[in-house]
C-alpha positions in Angstrom: -0.2 -0.1 0.1 2.8 2.3 0.5 4.6 1.8 -2.4 1.4 2.6 -4.6 0.3 5.5 -2.3 3.7 7.1 -2.8 3.9 6.4 -6.2 1.0 8.5 -6.9 2.0 11.2 -5.2 0.4 10.8 -1.8 2.4 11.4 1.6 2.2 8.7 4.0 3.1 9.1 7.5 2.4 6.1 9.4 0.7 2.9 8.8 -0.1 0.2 10.9 -1.4 -3.3 9.8 -2.6 -6.4 12.2 -4.6 -9.6 12.0 -7.9 -7.2 12.0 -7.1 -3.8 11.4 -5.3 -1.4 9.6 -4.6 2.3 10.2 -2.9 4.7 8.0 -1.9 8.5 8.2 -1.7 9.9 4.9 -2.1 13.3 3.0 -5.0 12.6 0.6 -7.6 15.3 -1.2 -10.6 16.4 0.7 -13.0 14.7 -1.4 -14.5 11.5 0.0 -15.4 9.9 -3.4 -11.6 10.4 -4.4 -10.2 9.2 -1.0 -12.4 5.5 -2.0 -10.5 5.3 -4.9 -7.1 6.0 -4.0 -7.3 3.5 -0.9 -9.5 0.9 -3.0 -6.7 1.1 -5.5 -3.9 0.7 -2.6 -5.6 -2.5 -1.3 -6.2 -4.2 -4.8 -2.6 -3.5 -5.6 -1.5 -4.9 -2.3 -4.0 -7.8 -2.1 -2.3 -8.5 -5.6 1.3 -8.7 -4.4 0.4 -11.0 -1.7 -1.7 -13.2 -3.6 0.5 -16.1 -3.4 0.9 -16.1 0.7 -2.5 -15.0 1.3 -5.0 -16.1 -1.2 -8.6 -14.8 -0.8 -9.9 -11.8 0.7 -7.2 -9.5 2.8 -9.2 -6.0 3.4 -13.0 -5.6 4.3 -14.8 -3.1 2.0 -14.8 0.8 2.6 -13.4 1.8 5.6 -13.6 4.6 8.1 -11.9 8.0 7.0 -11.2 11.1 9.5 -10.0 14.4 9.1 -7.1 15.3 10.7 -8.5 18.6 12.8 -5.4 20.0 14.0 -1.5 19.8 15.1 -2.5 18.0 18.3 -4.8 15.3 16.4 -2.2 15.1 13.9 0.5 14.1 16.5 -1.7 12.0 18.6 -2.8 10.0 15.6 0.5 9.4 14.3 1.4 8.2 17.9 -1.6 5.8 18.0 -0.9 4.3 14.9 2.7 3.5 15.8 2.5 2.5 19.4 -1.1 1.6 20.3 -1.7 -1.4 18.3 -2.1 -4.9 19.2 1.0 -7.3 20.0 2.4 -8.3 16.5 1.2 -5.7 14.3 3.5 -4.6 12.0 4.4 -0.5 11.8 6.1 1.8 9.6 6.5 5.6 9.5 8.0 8.2 7.1 10.8 8.0 9.5 12.0 4.4 8.4 11.9 5.6 5.1 14.1 8.6 5.7 16.7 6.2 7.1 16.4 4.0 4.4 15.1 1.3 6.3 13.4 -1.6 4.2 9.4 -2.0 3.7 8.2 -5.4 3.5 
């Protein structure tokens, strides 16, 4: 998902993926139809990429999209995505990208 979003010009700040949930902090247009299309495309491409290892349905339809309201909300959301997930969740932030750390 990260590679697809970045390739399409969207700044991805943080992501977490666990067995049941995923959370993303990404800059997207302020247009729900466009957001659904962008995220749907990223979900579809990521599903195709892992089809050999995980056949079947990986992502649920739709999702909940929340607008970041202010700086405090932004900081709290970033922290939540990276530190408040269930044990075993995979997390990534733009900081790892800046350090050249490998993405899965």
